[in-house]
SEFIZA-3560 file (N, C-alpha, C; in Angstrom, 3 decimals):
REM SEFIZA-3560
<numar><xx>-8.667</xx><yy>-2.965</yy><zz>18.513</zz><atom>N</atom></numar>
<numar><xx>-7.322</xx><yy>-2.980</yy><zz>18.187</zz><atom>CA</atom></numar>
<numar><xx>-6.762</xx><yy>-1.920</yy><zz>17.038</zz><atom>C</atom></numar>
<numar><xx>-5.917</xx><yy>-0.985</yy><zz>17.258</zz><atom>N</atom></numar>
<numar><xx>-5.720</xx><yy>0.113</yy><zz>16.383</zz><atom>CA</atom></numar>
<numar><xx>-5.061</xx><yy>-0.574</yy><zz>14.935</zz><atom>C</atom></numar>
<numar><xx>-5.253</xx><yy>0.328</yy><zz>13.982</zz><atom>N</atom></numar>
<numar><xx>-4.795</xx><yy>0.042</yy><zz>12.618</zz><atom>CA</atom></numar>
<numar><xx>-3.147</xx><yy>0.029</yy><zz>12.663</zz><atom>C</atom></numar>
<numar><xx>-2.602</xx><yy>-0.771</yy><zz>12.194</zz><atom>N</atom></numar>
<numar><xx>-1.248</xx><yy>-0.675</yy><zz>11.924</zz><atom>CA</atom></numar>
<numar><xx>-0.871</xx><yy>0.420</yy><zz>10.811</zz><atom>C</atom></numar>
<numar><xx>0.052</xx><yy>1.078</yy><zz>11.121</zz><atom>N</atom></numar>
<numar><xx>0.448</xx><yy>2.152</yy><zz>10.181</zz><atom>CA</atom></numar>
<numar><xx>0.611</xx><yy>1.686</yy><zz>8.874</zz><atom>C</atom></numar>
<numar><xx>0.299</xx><yy>2.400</yy><zz>7.579</zz><atom>N</atom></numar>
<numar><xx>0.620</xx><yy>1.957</yy><zz>6.544</zz><atom>CA</atom></numar>
<numar><xx>2.033</xx><yy>1.622</yy><zz>6.080</zz><atom>C</atom></numar>
<numar><xx>2.898</xx><yy>2.535</yy><zz>6.602</zz><atom>N</atom></numar>
<numar><xx>4.352</xx><yy>2.314</yy><zz>6.417</zz><atom>CA</atom></numar>
<numar><xx>4.924</xx><yy>1.238</yy><zz>7.004</zz><atom>C</atom></numar>
<numar><xx>4.308</xx><yy>0.681</yy><zz>8.037</zz><atom>N</atom></numar>
<numar><xx>4.744</xx><yy>-0.617</yy><zz>8.679</zz><atom>CA</atom></numar>
<numar><xx>4.259</xx><yy>-1.918</yy><zz>7.791</zz><atom>C</atom></numar>
<numar><xx>2.972</xx><yy>-1.661</yy><zz>7.402</zz><atom>N</atom></numar>
<numar><xx>2.229</xx><yy>-2.802</yy><zz>6.638</zz><atom>CA</atom></numar>
<numar><xx>3.223</xx><yy>-3.100</yy><zz>5.480</zz><atom>C</atom></numar>
<numar><xx>3.436</xx><yy>-1.673</yy><zz>4.595</zz><atom>N</atom></numar>
<numar><xx>4.167</xx><yy>-1.640</yy><zz>3.382</zz><atom>CA</atom></numar>
<numar><xx>5.576</xx><yy>-2.197</yy><zz>3.617</zz><atom>C</atom></numar>
<numar><xx>6.181</xx><yy>-1.916</yy><zz>4.707</zz><atom>N</atom></numar>
<numar><xx>7.403</xx><yy>-2.451</yy><zz>4.913</zz><atom>CA</atom></numar>
<numar><xx>7.478</xx><yy>-3.908</yy><zz>5.029</zz><atom>C</atom></numar>
<numar><xx>6.340</xx><yy>-4.635</yy><zz>5.671</zz><atom>N</atom></numar>
<numar><xx>6.275</xx><yy>-6.099</yy><zz>5.944</zz><atom>CA</atom></numar>
<numar><xx>6.151</xx><yy>-6.769</yy><zz>4.477</zz><atom>C</atom></numar>
<numar><xx>5.339</xx><yy>-5.988</yy><zz>3.712</zz><atom>N</atom></numar>
<numar><xx>5.213</xx><yy>-6.569</yy><zz>2.266</zz><atom>CA</atom></numar>
<numar><xx>6.404</xx><yy>-6.545</yy><zz>1.752</zz><atom>C</atom></numar>
<numar><xx>7.195</xx><yy>-5.505</yy><zz>1.686</zz><atom>N</atom></numar>
<numar><xx>8.562</xx><yy>-5.405</yy><zz>0.893</zz><atom>CA</atom></numar>
<numar><xx>9.508</xx><yy>-6.695</yy><zz>1.477</zz><atom>C</atom></numar>
<numar><xx>9.483</xx><yy>-6.682</yy><zz>2.700</zz><atom>N</atom></numar>
<numar><xx>10.342</xx><yy>-7.870</yy><zz>3.414</zz><atom>CA</atom></numar>
<numar><xx>9.843</xx><yy>-9.276</yy><zz>2.603</zz><atom>C</atom></numar>
<numar><xx>8.634</xx><yy>-9.477</yy><zz>2.529</zz><atom>N</atom></numar>
<numar><xx>8.095</xx><yy>-10.514</yy><zz>2.056</zz><atom>CA</atom></numar>
<numar><xx>8.324</xx><yy>-10.899</yy><zz>0.724</zz><atom>C</atom></numar>
<numar><xx>8.189</xx><yy>-9.779</yy><zz>-0.384</zz><atom>N</atom></numar>
<numar><xx>8.776</xx><yy>-9.911</yy><zz>-1.624</zz><atom>CA</atom></numar>
<numar><xx>10.014</xx><yy>-10.184</yy><zz>-1.779</zz><atom>C</atom></numar>
<numar><xx>10.849</xx><yy>-9.558</yy><zz>-1.003</zz><atom>N</atom></numar>
<numar><xx>12.471</xx><yy>-9.978</yy><zz>-0.870</zz><atom>CA</atom></numar>
<numar><xx>12.581</xx><yy>-11.435</yy><zz>-0.653</zz><atom>C</atom></numar>
<numar><xx>11.998</xx><yy>-11.846</yy><zz>0.108</zz><atom>N</atom></numar>
<numar><xx>12.419</xx><yy>-13.307</yy><zz>0.649</zz><atom>CA</atom></numar>
<numar><xx>11.795</xx><yy>-14.200</yy><zz>-0.435</zz><atom>C</atom></numar>
<numar><xx>10.713</xx><yy>-13.653</yy><zz>-1.024</zz><atom>N</atom></numar>
<numar><xx>10.201</xx><yy>-14.687</yy><zz>-2.320</zz><atom>CA</atom></numar>
<numar><xx>11.123</xx><yy>-14.563</yy><zz>-3.392</zz><atom>C</atom></numar>
<numar><xx>11.471</xx><yy>-13.503</yy><zz>-3.620</zz><atom>N</atom></numar>
<numar><xx>12.389</xx><yy>-13.347</yy><zz>-4.864</zz><atom>CA</atom></numar>
<numar><xx>13.764</xx><yy>-13.973</yy><zz>-4.750</zz><atom>C</atom></numar>
<numar><xx>14.040</xx><yy>-14.176</yy><zz>-3.441</zz><atom>N</atom></numar>
<numar><xx>15.495</xx><yy>-14.984</yy><zz>-3.083</zz><atom>CA</atom></numar>
<numar><xx>15.551</xx><yy>-16.196</yy><zz>-3.733</zz><atom>C</atom></numar>
<numar><xx>14.442</xx><yy>-16.877</yy><zz>-3.594</zz><atom>N</atom></numar>
<numar><xx>14.178</xx><yy>-18.266</yy><zz>-4.406</zz><atom>CA</atom></numar>
<numar><xx>14.734</xx><yy>-19.216</yy><zz>-3.206</zz><atom>C</atom></numar>
<numar><xx>15.227</xx><yy>-18.958</yy><zz>-2.095</zz><atom>N</atom></numar>
<numar><xx>15.675</xx><yy>-19.812</yy><zz>-0.918</zz><atom>CA</atom></numar>
<numar><xx>14.678</xx><yy>-20.560</yy><zz>-0.082</zz><atom>C</atom></numar>
<numar><xx>13.403</xx><yy>-20.379</yy><zz>-0.343</zz><atom>N</atom></numar>
<numar><xx>12.164</xx><yy>-20.865</yy><zz>0.351</zz><atom>CA</atom></numar>
<numar><xx>11.848</xx><yy>-22.309</yy><zz>-0.128</zz><atom>C</atom></numar>
<numar><xx>11.289</xx><yy>-23.057</yy><zz>0.849</zz><atom>N</atom></numar>
<numar><xx>10.570</xx><yy>-24.311</yy><zz>0.239</zz><atom>CA</atom></numar>
<numar><xx>9.163</xx><yy>-23.762</yy><zz>-0.326</zz><atom>C</atom></numar>
<numar><xx>8.500</xx><yy>-24.677</yy><zz>-1.162</zz><atom>N</atom></numar>
<numar><xx>7.391</xx><yy>-24.330</yy><zz>-1.676</zz><atom>CA</atom></numar>
<numar><xx>6.420</xx><yy>-24.079</yy><zz>-0.560</zz><atom>C</atom></numar>
<numar><xx>6.212</xx><yy>-24.772</yy><zz>0.514</zz><atom>N</atom></numar>
<numar><xx>5.348</xx><yy>-24.624</yy><zz>1.484</zz><atom>CA</atom></numar>
<numar><xx>5.455</xx><yy>-23.236</yy><zz>2.050</zz><atom>C</atom></numar>
<numar><xx>6.814</xx><yy>-22.966</yy><zz>2.462</zz><atom>N</atom></numar>
<numar><xx>7.031</xx><yy>-21.575</yy><zz>2.893</zz><atom>CA</atom></numar>
<numar><xx>6.895</xx><yy>-20.373</yy><zz>1.937</zz><atom>C</atom></numar>
<numar><xx>7.078</xx><yy>-20.781</yy><zz>0.600</zz><atom>N</atom></numar>
<numar><xx>6.621</xx><yy>-19.696</yy><zz>-0.378</zz><atom>CA</atom></numar>
<numar><xx>5.229</xx><yy>-19.239</yy><zz>-0.363</zz><atom>C</atom></numar>
<numar><xx>4.388</xx><yy>-20.337</yy><zz>-0.345</zz><atom>N</atom></numar>
<numar><xx>2.855</xx><yy>-20.436</yy><zz>-0.378</zz><atom>CA</atom></numar>
<numar><xx>2.431</xx><yy>-19.651</yy><zz>0.636</zz><atom>C</atom></numar>
<numar><xx>2.882</xx><yy>-19.800</yy><zz>2.290</zz><atom>N</atom></numar>
<numar><xx>2.479</xx><yy>-19.269</yy><zz>3.135</zz><atom>CA</atom></numar>
<numar><xx>2.928</xx><yy>-17.804</yy><zz>3.100</zz><atom>C</atom></numar>
<numar><xx>4.149</xx><yy>-17.424</yy><zz>2.772</zz><atom>N</atom></numar>
<numar><xx>4.496</xx><yy>-16.043</yy><zz>2.567</zz><atom>CA</atom></numar>
<numar><xx>3.712</xx><yy>-15.112</yy><zz>1.388</zz><atom>C</atom></numar>
<numar><xx>3.349</xx><yy>-15.876</yy><zz>0.286</zz><atom>N</atom></numar>
<numar><xx>2.634</xx><yy>-15.352</yy><zz>-0.620</zz><atom>CA</atom></numar>
<numar><xx>1.074</xx><yy>-14.880</yy><zz>-0.087</zz><atom>C</atom></numar>
<numar><xx>0.498</xx><yy>-16.032</yy><zz>0.585</zz><atom>N</atom></numar>
<numar><xx>-0.836</xx><yy>-15.766</yy><zz>1.151</zz><atom>CA</atom></numar>
<numar><xx>-0.764</xx><yy>-14.546</yy><zz>2.142</zz><atom>C</atom></numar>
<numar><xx>0.372</xx><yy>-14.351</yy><zz>2.888</zz><atom>N</atom></numar>
<numar><xx>0.459</xx><yy>-13.294</yy><zz>3.979</zz><atom>CA</atom></numar>
<numar><xx>0.888</xx><yy>-11.904</yy><zz>3.173</zz><atom>C</atom></numar>
<numar><xx>1.317</xx><yy>-12.054</yy><zz>1.905</zz><atom>N</atom></numar>
<numar><xx>1.706</xx><yy>-10.952</yy><zz>1.188</zz><atom>CA</atom></numar>
<numar><xx>0.501</xx><yy>-10.357</yy><zz>0.549</zz><atom>C</atom></numar>
<numar><xx>-0.192</xx><yy>-11.242</yy><zz>0.037</zz><atom>N</atom></numar>
<numar><xx>-1.648</xx><yy>-10.814</yy><zz>-0.580</zz><atom>CA</atom></numar>
<numar><xx>-2.596</xx><yy>-10.095</yy><zz>0.468</zz><atom>C</atom></numar>
<numar><xx>-2.343</xx><yy>-10.628</yy><zz>1.656</zz><atom>N</atom></numar>
<numar><xx>-3.149</xx><yy>-10.087</yy><zz>2.805</zz><atom>CA</atom></numar>
<numar><xx>-2.806</xx><yy>-8.590</yy><zz>3.049</zz><atom>C</atom></numar>
<numar><xx>-1.396</xx><yy>-8.447</yy><zz>2.987</zz><atom>N</atom></numar>
<numar><xx>-0.978</xx><yy>-7.046</yy><zz>3.312</zz><atom>CA</atom></numar>
<numar><xx>-1.236</xx><yy>-6.227</yy><zz>1.979</zz><atom>C</atom></numar>
<numar><xx>-1.084</xx><yy>-6.834</yy><zz>1.039</zz><atom>N</atom></numar>
<numar><xx>-1.378</xx><yy>-5.978</yy><zz>-0.353</zz><atom>CA</atom></numar>
<numar><xx>-2.694</xx><yy>-5.353</yy><zz>-0.143</zz><atom>C</atom></numar>
<numar><xx>-3.731</xx><yy>-6.165</yy><zz>0.100</zz><atom>N</atom></numar>
<numar><xx>-5.033</xx><yy>-5.830</yy><zz>0.246</zz><atom>CA</atom></numar>
<numar><xx>-5.173</xx><yy>-4.679</yy><zz>1.028</zz><atom>C</atom></numar>
<numar><xx>-4.599</xx><yy>-4.820</yy><zz>2.315</zz><atom>N</atom></numar>
<numar><xx>-4.623</xx><yy>-3.761</yy><zz>3.116</zz><atom>CA</atom></numar>
<numar><xx>-3.999</xx><yy>-2.607</yy><zz>2.775</zz><atom>C</atom></numar>
<numar><xx>-2.948</xx><yy>-2.419</yy><zz>2.064</zz><atom>N</atom></numar>
<numar><xx>-2.274</xx><yy>-1.267</yy><zz>1.654</zz><atom>CA</atom></numar>
<numar><xx>-3.270</xx><yy>-0.778</yy><zz>0.542</zz><atom>C</atom></numar>
<numar><xx>-3.701</xx><yy>-1.553</yy><zz>-0.116</zz><atom>N</atom></numar>
<numar><xx>-4.742</xx><yy>-0.987</yy><zz>-1.155</zz><atom>CA</atom></numar>
<numar><xx>-5.960</xx><yy>-0.309</yy><zz>-0.892</zz><atom>C</atom></numar>
<numar><xx>-6.625</xx><yy>-0.951</yy><zz>0.482</zz><atom>N</atom></numar>
<numar><xx>-7.618</xx><yy>-0.383</yy><zz>1.160</zz><atom>CA</atom></numar>
<numar><xx>-7.342</xx><yy>0.804</yy><zz>1.680</zz><atom>C</atom></numar>
<numar><xx>-6.265</xx><yy>1.045</yy><zz>2.379</zz><atom>N</atom></numar>
<numar><xx>-5.838</xx><yy>2.158</yy><zz>3.067</zz><atom>CA</atom></numar>
<numar><xx>-5.562</xx><yy>3.160</yy><zz>2.080</zz><atom>C</atom></numar>
<numar><xx>-4.954</xx><yy>2.873</yy><zz>0.876</zz><atom>N</atom></numar>
<numar><xx>-4.495</xx><yy>4.029</yy><zz>-0.212</zz><atom>CA</atom></numar>
<numar><xx>-6.054</xx><yy>4.439</yy><zz>-0.628</zz><atom>C</atom></numar>
<numar><xx>-7.065</xx><yy>3.621</yy><zz>-0.923</zz><atom>N</atom></numar>
<numar><xx>-8.314</xx><yy>4.025</yy><zz>-1.435</zz><atom>CA</atom></numar>
<numar><xx>-8.909</xx><yy>4.953</yy><zz>-0.223</zz><atom>C</atom></numar>
<numar><xx>-8.873</xx><yy>4.590</yy><zz>0.995</zz><atom>N</atom></numar>
<numar><xx>-9.325</xx><yy>5.556</yy><zz>2.001</zz><atom>CA</atom></numar>
<numar><xx>-8.889</xx><yy>6.937</yy><zz>1.809</zz><atom>C</atom></numar>
<numar><xx>-7.416</xx><yy>6.888</yy><zz>1.612</zz><atom>N</atom></numar>
<numar><xx>-6.841</xx><yy>8.375</yy><zz>1.569</zz><atom>CA</atom></numar>
<numar><xx>-7.112</xx><yy>9.215</yy><zz>0.555</zz><atom>C</atom></numar>
<numar><xx>-7.444</xx><yy>8.397</yy><zz>-0.876</zz><atom>N</atom></numar>
<numar><xx>-7.755</xx><yy>8.999</yy><zz>-2.112</zz><atom>CA</atom></numar>
<numar><xx>-9.376</xx><yy>9.609</yy><zz>-1.782</zz><atom>C</atom></numar>
<numar><xx>-10.152</xx><yy>8.806</yy><zz>-0.939</zz><atom>N</atom></numar>
<numar><xx>-11.391</xx><yy>9.559</yy><zz>-0.861</zz><atom>CA</atom></numar>
<numar><xx>-11.267</xx><yy>10.688</yy><zz>0.042</zz><atom>C</atom></numar>
<numar><xx>-10.530</xx><yy>10.813</yy><zz>1.051</zz><atom>N</atom></numar>
<numar><xx>-10.413</xx><yy>11.926</yy><zz>1.957</zz><atom>CA</atom></numar>
<numar><xx>-9.692</xx><yy>13.051</yy><zz>1.128</zz><atom>C</atom></numar>
<numar><xx>-8.820</xx><yy>12.882</yy><zz>0.403</zz><atom>N</atom></numar>
<numar><xx>-8.185</xx><yy>13.802</yy><zz>-0.575</zz><atom>CA</atom></numar>
<numar><xx>-9.207</xx><yy>14.320</yy><zz>-1.417</zz><atom>C</atom></numar>
<numar><xx>-9.845</xx><yy>13.445</yy><zz>-2.192</zz><atom>N</atom></numar>
<numar><xx>-11.143</xx><yy>13.900</yy><zz>-3.038</zz><atom>CA</atom></numar>
<numar><xx>-11.986</xx><yy>14.784</yy><zz>-2.429</zz><atom>C</atom></numar>
<numar><xx>-12.332</xx><yy>14.678</yy><zz>-1.214</zz><atom>N</atom></numar>
<numar><xx>-13.134</xx><yy>15.292</yy><zz>-0.445</zz><atom>CA</atom></numar>
<numar><xx>-12.867</xx><yy>16.758</yy><zz>-0.181</zz><atom>C</atom></numar>
<numar><xx>-11.451</xx><yy>16.983</yy><zz>0.092</zz><atom>N</atom></numar>
<numar><xx>-10.803</xx><yy>18.162</yy><zz>0.297</zz><atom>CA</atom></numar>
<numar><xx>-10.482</xx><yy>18.960</yy><zz>-0.828</zz><atom>C</atom></numar>
<numar><xx>-10.484</xx><yy>18.221</yy><zz>-1.910</zz><atom>N</atom></numar>
<numar><xx>-10.444</xx><yy>19.066</yy><zz>-3.242</zz><atom>CA</atom></numar>
<numar><xx>-11.698</xx><yy>19.471</yy><zz>-3.778</zz><atom>C</atom></numar>
<numar><xx>-12.929</xx><yy>18.808</yy><zz>-3.433</zz><atom>N</atom></numar>
<numar><xx>-14.134</xx><yy>19.030</yy><zz>-3.938</zz><atom>CA</atom></numar>
<numar><xx>-14.516</xx><yy>20.724</yy><zz>-3.859</zz><atom>C</atom></numar>
<numar><xx>-14.917</xx><yy>21.104</yy><zz>-4.890</zz><atom>N</atom></numar>
<numar><xx>-15.415</xx><yy>22.599</yy><zz>-5.020</zz><atom>CA</atom></numar>
<numar><xx>-16.642</xx><yy>22.990</yy><zz>-4.268</zz><atom>C</atom></numar>
<numar><xx>-17.000</xx><yy>24.297</yy><zz>-4.133</zz><atom>N</atom></numar>
<numar><xx>-18.204</xx><yy>24.513</yy><zz>-3.569</zz><atom>CA</atom></numar>
<numar><xx>-19.482</xx><yy>24.077</yy><zz>-4.311</zz><atom>C</atom></numar>
<numar><xx>-19.401</xx><yy>23.677</yy><zz>-5.618</zz><atom>N</atom></numar>
<numar><xx>-20.143</xx><yy>23.302</yy><zz>-6.520</zz><atom>CA</atom></numar>
<numar><xx>-20.393</xx><yy>21.782</yy><zz>-6.369</zz><atom>C</atom></numar>
<numar><xx>-19.420</xx><yy>21.247</yy><zz>-5.694</zz><atom>N</atom></numar>
<numar><xx>-19.431</xx><yy>19.823</yy><zz>-5.485</zz><atom>CA</atom></numar>
<numar><xx>-18.766</xx><yy>18.927</yy><zz>-6.672</zz><atom>C</atom></numar>
<numar><xx>-18.067</xx><yy>19.737</yy><zz>-7.480</zz><atom>N</atom></numar>
<numar><xx>-17.172</xx><yy>19.056</yy><zz>-8.377</zz><atom>CA</atom></numar>
<numar><xx>-15.690</xx><yy>18.807</yy><zz>-7.727</zz><atom>C</atom></numar>
<numar><xx>-15.258</xx><yy>17.718</yy><zz>-8.228</zz><atom>N</atom></numar>
<numar><xx>-13.931</xx><yy>17.194</yy><zz>-7.731</zz><atom>CA</atom></numar>
<numar><xx>-12.857</xx><yy>17.607</yy><zz>-8.783</zz><atom>C</atom></numar>
<numar><xx>-12.017</xx><yy>18.345</yy><zz>-8.413</zz><atom>N</atom></numar>
<numar><xx>-10.688</xx><yy>18.960</yy><zz>-9.128</zz><atom>CA</atom></numar>
<numar><xx>-9.632</xx><yy>18.056</yy><zz>-9.018</zz><atom>C</atom></numar>
<numar><xx>-9.462</xx><yy>16.994</yy><zz>-9.430</zz><atom>N</atom></numar>
<numar><xx>-8.271</xx><yy>16.119</yy><zz>-9.112</zz><atom>CA</atom></numar>
<numar><xx>-7.026</xx><yy>16.615</yy><zz>-9.710</zz><atom>C</atom></numar>
<numar><xx>-5.878</xx><yy>16.647</yy><zz>-8.997</zz><atom>N</atom></numar>
<numar><xx>-4.648</xx><yy>16.967</yy><zz>-9.318</zz><atom>CA</atom></numar>
<numar><xx>-3.678</xx><yy>15.912</yy><zz>-9.098</zz><atom>C</atom></numar>
<numar><xx>-2.753</xx><yy>15.764</yy><zz>-9.822</zz><atom>N</atom></numar>
<numar><xx>-1.637</xx><yy>14.692</yy><zz>-9.546</zz><atom>CA</atom></numar>
<numar><xx>-0.907</xx><yy>15.265</yy><zz>-8.307</zz><atom>C</atom></numar>
<numar><xx>-0.730</xx><yy>14.217</yy><zz>-7.395</zz><atom>N</atom></numar>
<numar><xx>0.146</xx><yy>14.561</yy><zz>-6.142</zz><atom>CA</atom></numar>
<numar><xx>1.610</xx><yy>15.032</yy><zz>-6.438</zz><atom>C</atom></numar>
<numar><xx>2.273</xx><yy>16.226</yy><zz>-6.279</zz><atom>N</atom></numar>
<numar><xx>3.504</xx><yy>16.579</yy><zz>-6.556</zz><atom>CA</atom></numar>
<numar><xx>4.568</xx><yy>15.710</yy><zz>-5.639</zz><atom>C</atom></numar>
<numar><xx>5.534</xx><yy>14.925</yy><zz>-6.047</zz><atom>N</atom></numar>
<numar><xx>6.335</xx><yy>14.324</yy><zz>-5.226</zz><atom>CA</atom></numar>
<numar><xx>7.912</xx><yy>14.360</yy><zz>-6.002</zz><atom>C</atom></numar>
<numar><xx>8.773</xx><yy>14.435</yy><zz>-4.863</zz><atom>N</atom></numar>
<numar><xx>10.067</xx><yy>14.599</yy><zz>-5.473</zz><atom>CA</atom></numar>
<numar><xx>10.694</xx><yy>13.177</yy><zz>-5.818</zz><atom>C</atom></numar>
<numar><xx>11.281</xx><yy>13.087</yy><zz>-6.843</zz><atom>N</atom></numar>
<numar><xx>12.139</xx><yy>11.925</yy><zz>-7.220</zz><atom>CA</atom></numar>
<numar><xx>13.197</xx><yy>11.654</yy><zz>-6.118</zz><atom>C</atom></numar>
<numar><xx>13.506</xx><yy>10.459</yy><zz>-5.682</zz><atom>N</atom></numar>
<numar><xx>14.431</xx><yy>10.019</yy><zz>-5.187</zz><atom>CA</atom></numar>
<numar><xx>15.647</xx><yy>10.142</yy><zz>-5.695</zz><atom>C</atom></numar>
<numar><xx>16.743</xx><yy>10.734</yy><zz>-4.935</zz><atom>N</atom></numar>
<numar><xx>18.028</xx><yy>10.832</yy><zz>-5.602</zz><atom>CA</atom></numar>
<numar><xx>19.027</xx><yy>9.723</yy><zz>-4.816</zz><atom>C</atom></numar>
<numar><xx>19.778</xx><yy>9.221</yy><zz>-5.572</zz><atom>N</atom></numar>
<numar><xx>20.659</xx><yy>8.061</yy><zz>-4.961</zz><atom>CA</atom></numar>
<numar><xx>21.979</xx><yy>8.565</yy><zz>-5.021</zz><atom>C</atom></numar>
//
């Protein structure tokens, strides 16, 4: 079974968080969603760790030293 895309997993996690924050769920439904959210959160964390390792390998110098740099990103404008 192929891995689900990070973006899809993260979107599902966002949906769960929004449902939990609404406060409209029963305790049982909240617990079930919380469990699913924790599973998705772990998946996202694992994927991010994998990507960080790949980036570190790409940044490794010929001497074997890793020169980490913050990833540049553009702030979202609303």
